[in-house]
N, C-alpha and C positions, 0 to 999 in steps of 0.2 A: 631523812636519808634520800639519796637520789632516786632509789627505786620507788619510794613513796611519792615523790614529786613526779616521776615518770608515770605512775599509775594514775595519779590525780589528773595530770595533764591529759593523758590519753582518754580517760573516761569523760572528763568535762569538755573536751574539744571534739568528741565523737559527734558527727552530724548525720542526721537522717531526716527525711522529709516529715516523718511522723513523730519525731521527738520535739516537743515544745520547750522543755526545760530540763536541766539536770543540775544537781547540787549535792554537796556533802551534807548529810544530816546527822552523822555521828562520827566521833573520833575518840578512840580509846587506846591507851598505852598500858600494856601489861609488862612491867619491867621484870617481874619474876621469870616469865616465860620468854622474854625478849620478843614480844609480839606487838604490833600495832594493828588495830582493826579500824577500818573505815566503812561507813555505811553511805552508799550513794542512792539517791532517788532520781528516777527518770519519770518525767511527765509526758505521756503520749497523747497526741491529738491528731486527727485527720480532718481536713476540711472537705474531703471529697466522699468519704464513706465511713461507715461504722467499722472501727477496728475490732477484729476478732482476736481471741486468745492466741491463735496460731500466728497472727501477724506480729503481735508483741513478742511472742516466744522466739520467733525467728530473729528479730532485732536483738533481743537479749542474748541469744546464743552467739551472735557475732560479737557483742560487747564482752561477754564472758570469755570467749575464745581469745580475743585480743588481750584481755587482762591477764590471763594465766600464762601467756607467752613471756611475761616479765618474770625473770628469775626470782624466786622467793615469794611470789604472789600465789596465794591459795584462796579458794572459795569453798566454804563448807558444802560438802556434798559433791564436789567436783575434784578432778585430778590435780 
């Protein structure tokens, strides 16, 4: 679907100085519930300092906020 392509494009094209790589690691279609589930992995690395949980959390918060703005996209544990 176009929403799925929008989500994948948005997440895989998201750029941040501390994101070294991102990719889809899981793809599941549940035809009974009409759901598609994607798993994304983000690899973080800083060349200037040690990344703390709060640094990664802030980046992930931005990624999640952008993703759930797409109509029909939900993230377990989030709105």
